[in-house]
C-alpha positions as CSV (number, residue, x, y, z in Angstrom):
1,X,-5.8,12.6,-0.6
2,X,-4.7,16.2,-0.8
3,X,-5.6,17.9,-4.1
4,X,-1.9,18.6,-4.8
5,X,-1.3,14.8,-5.0
6,X,-4.4,13.7,-7.0
7,X,-2.7,14.0,-10.4
8,X,0.1,11.7,-9.3
9,X,-2.3,8.7,-9.4
10,X,-2.6,9.1,-13.1
11,X,-0.1,7.3,-15.4
12,X,3.0,9.3,-16.0
13,X,3.8,9.9,-19.7
14,X,6.9,8.0,-20.8
15,X,10.0,9.8,-22.0
16,X,11.8,8.7,-25.1
17,X,15.1,9.8,-23.5
18,X,15.4,6.7,-21.2
19,X,12.2,4.6,-21.4
20,X,10.9,3.4,-18.0
21,X,8.8,0.2,-17.9
22,X,5.1,0.8,-18.0
23,X,4.5,-0.9,-14.6
24,X,7.0,1.6,-13.0
25,X,5.3,4.6,-14.6
26,X,1.7,3.6,-14.0
27,X,0.9,2.3,-10.5
28,X,-2.7,1.4,-11.3
29,X,-1.9,-2.3,-11.3
30,X,-1.4,-2.0,-7.5
31,X,-4.2,-1.7,-5.0
32,X,-6.8,1.0,-5.7
33,X,-8.6,1.1,-2.3
34,X,-8.2,3.8,0.4
35,X,-5.7,1.7,2.4
36,X,-3.5,1.1,-0.7
37,X,-2.3,4.7,-0.9
38,X,-0.7,7.3,1.3
39,X,0.6,10.8,0.7
40,X,2.6,13.5,2.5
41,X,3.6,17.1,2.0
42,X,7.1,18.2,3.2
43,X,7.4,21.9,3.9
44,X,9.8,24.3,5.5
45,X,7.9,25.0,8.7
46,X,9.5,28.3,9.5
47,X,8.5,29.8,6.1
48,X,5.5,27.5,5.4
49,X,6.9,26.8,2.0
50,X,6.0,23.6,0.2
51,X,9.2,21.7,-0.8
52,X,7.9,18.4,-2.2
53,X,5.0,16.0,-2.2
54,X,5.2,12.3,-1.8
55,X,2.7,9.7,-2.9
56,X,3.0,6.0,-2.1
57,X,1.0,3.1,-3.5
58,X,1.2,-0.5,-2.3
59,X,-0.1,-3.9,-3.5
60,X,-3.5,-5.0,-2.4
61,X,-2.2,-7.6,0.1
62,X,-0.2,-4.9,1.8
63,X,-3.2,-2.6,1.8
64,X,-5.3,-5.3,3.4
65,X,-2.7,-5.6,6.2
66,X,-2.7,-1.8,6.7
67,X,-6.5,-1.9,7.0
68,X,-6.5,-4.7,9.5
69,X,-3.9,-2.9,11.5
70,X,-5.1,0.7,11.4
71,X,-8.9,0.6,10.9
72,X,-10.6,2.5,13.8
73,X,-7.4,3.4,15.5
74,X,-6.0,6.9,16.0
75,X,-2.4,7.8,15.2
76,X,0.2,6.8,17.7
77,X,3.9,5.9,17.6
78,X,2.9,2.3,18.2
79,X,0.6,2.3,15.2
80,X,3.3,4.0,13.1
81,X,5.8,1.3,14.1
82,X,3.3,-1.4,13.0
83,X,2.7,0.4,9.6
84,X,6.5,0.6,9.2
85,X,6.8,-3.2,9.8
86,X,4.1,-3.8,7.1
87,X,6.0,-1.5,4.7
88,X,9.2,-3.5,5.3
89,X,7.4,-6.7,4.3
90,X,5.5,-5.3,1.3
91,X,6.1,-7.3,-1.9
92,X,5.6,-4.3,-4.2
93,X,5.5,-0.6,-3.5
94,X,5.6,2.5,-5.7
95,X,6.3,6.1,-4.8
96,X,6.9,9.4,-6.5
97,X,8.3,12.6,-5.0
98,X,7.5,15.8,-6.9
99,X,9.4,19.0,-6.1
100,X,7.2,22.0,-5.4
101,X,10.2,24.5,-5.5
102,X,13.8,24.4,-6.7
103,X,16.1,22.4,-4.4
104,X,19.9,22.5,-4.4
105,X,22.0,19.4,-5.1
106,X,23.4,19.6,-1.6
107,X,20.0,19.8,0.1
108,X,18.7,17.0,-2.1
109,X,21.5,14.6,-1.2
110,X,21.3,15.7,2.4
111,X,17.6,14.7,2.5
112,X,18.4,11.3,1.0
113,X,21.2,10.6,3.4
114,X,19.0,11.7,6.3
115,X,16.4,9.1,5.3
116,X,19.1,6.4,5.0
117,X,20.4,7.4,8.5
118,X,16.9,7.1,10.0
119,X,16.7,3.7,8.4
120,X,20.0,2.7,10.0
121,X,18.9,4.0,13.4
122,X,15.8,1.9,13.1
123,X,17.9,-1.2,12.2
124,X,16.6,-1.4,8.7
125,X,20.1,-1.1,7.3
126,X,23.7,-1.1,8.6
127,X,25.6,2.1,9.3
128,X,28.1,1.0,6.6
129,X,25.3,0.9,4.1
130,X,24.6,4.6,4.7
131,X,28.1,5.6,3.5
132,X,27.8,3.4,0.4
133,X,24.3,4.9,-0.2
134,X,25.7,8.4,0.0
135,X,28.4,7.7,-2.5
136,X,25.9,6.1,-4.9
137,X,23.4,8.9,-4.6
138,X,26.1,11.5,-5.3
139,X,27.1,9.6,-8.4
140,X,23.6,8.9,-9.7
141,X,22.4,12.5,-9.2
142,X,25.6,14.2,-10.3
143,X,23.7,15.8,-13.2
144,X,22.0,18.0,-10.7
145,X,25.2,19.4,-9.2
146,X,25.1,22.7,-11.0
147,X,21.5,23.7,-11.1
148,X,19.8,21.3,-8.6
149,X,16.3,20.0,-8.8
150,X,13.7,22.2,-10.5
151,X,10.0,22.8,-9.5
152,X,8.0,20.0,-11.2
153,X,10.9,17.5,-11.4
154,X,10.2,14.1,-9.9
155,X,11.9,11.1,-8.4
156,X,10.2,7.8,-8.9
157,X,10.7,4.6,-6.9
158,X,9.4,1.1,-7.7
159,X,10.1,-1.8,-5.4
160,X,9.4,-5.4,-6.3
161,X,10.8,-7.9,-3.9
162,X,14.4,-6.8,-3.3
163,X,14.6,-5.0,-6.7
164,X,14.4,-1.2,-6.6
165,X,14.1,1.1,-9.6
166,X,15.0,4.7,-9.1
167,X,14.3,7.1,-11.9
168,X,14.4,10.9,-12.2
169,X,12.2,12.8,-14.7
170,X,12.6,16.5,-15.3
171,X,9.7,18.9,-15.7
172,X,10.5,18.9,-19.4
173,X,10.1,15.1,-19.6
174,X,13.7,14.0,-19.8
175,X,14.9,11.0,-17.8
176,X,18.6,11.5,-16.9
177,X,18.4,8.7,-14.3
178,X,16.9,5.3,-14.6
179,X,18.7,2.7,-12.5
180,X,17.8,-0.7,-11.0
181,X,19.5,-2.3,-8.0
182,X,18.8,-5.4,-6.1
183,X,19.6,-6.0,-2.4
184,X,17.7,-6.4,0.8
185,X,19.3,-3.3,2.3
186,X,18.7,-1.2,-0.8
187,X,15.0,-2.2,-0.7
188,X,14.7,-1.3,3.0
189,X,16.5,2.1,2.5
190,X,14.1,3.1,-0.3
191,X,10.4,3.5,0.3
192,X,10.3,1.8,3.7
193,X,12.8,4.4,5.0
194,X,10.0,7.0,4.8
195,X,8.3,5.2,7.6
196,X,11.3,4.9,9.9
197,X,11.1,6.7,13.3
198,X,12.3,10.3,12.9
199,X,11.5,10.4,9.2
200,X,9.9,13.7,8.1
201,X,7.3,11.7,6.2
202,X,6.4,9.0,8.7
203,X,3.6,10.7,10.6
204,X,2.1,12.4,7.6
205,X,2.0,9.2,5.6
206,X,0.4,7.2,8.4
207,X,-2.2,9.9,9.1
208,X,-3.1,10.0,5.4
209,X,-4.7,6.5,5.9
210,X,-8.4,6.4,6.8
211,X,-7.7,6.0,10.5
212,X,-10.2,6.6,13.3
213,X,-12.5,9.6,13.3
214,X,-10.9,13.0,13.8
215,X,-7.3,11.8,13.3
216,X,-6.0,14.6,11.1
217,X,-2.6,16.2,11.1
218,X,-2.7,20.0,11.5
């Protein structure tokens, strides 16, 4: 796992502003093996500027499925499709996005909607859901309209069955967003959307698994 993501495996200190359940802050109850975690760095390619890091953790059963599917194989679109299918069926997943530079509200919402659109294109959710999702995201993250996300801020996701917790913690430790929703489409549009074809995270996440020798994303 890249050094920039190592700290994200440690428990996150809880905020007194809007308490988040311990199991959502601390993913150590999930699988701890090399197939139970993935990571990705999103950057602006033209300027080679780090925008955010994404760390994903899955339950041990899902990690076992990933190992049986990916062990000894090199990256391919076919393998990525199989990993995406496993993610869609995962009973529990945890993810955290940490901003590595300031990001405007418009760009933040645009990135979220793009992920939802990729999920719709892949058949994970309906096109109607994307519009509902955009309205909800603009409402939930309205506190960022003036100043946007700051370097060090993080968005946390915790999926258990069809329940999805979405929380936002600022670099100062405040928690202005801590919402829970429950629906099959909401679940599929959350962490699994990162694995949808065309997602900016898909290839990086899959390649972060211990695949066949020499399979490294440059």
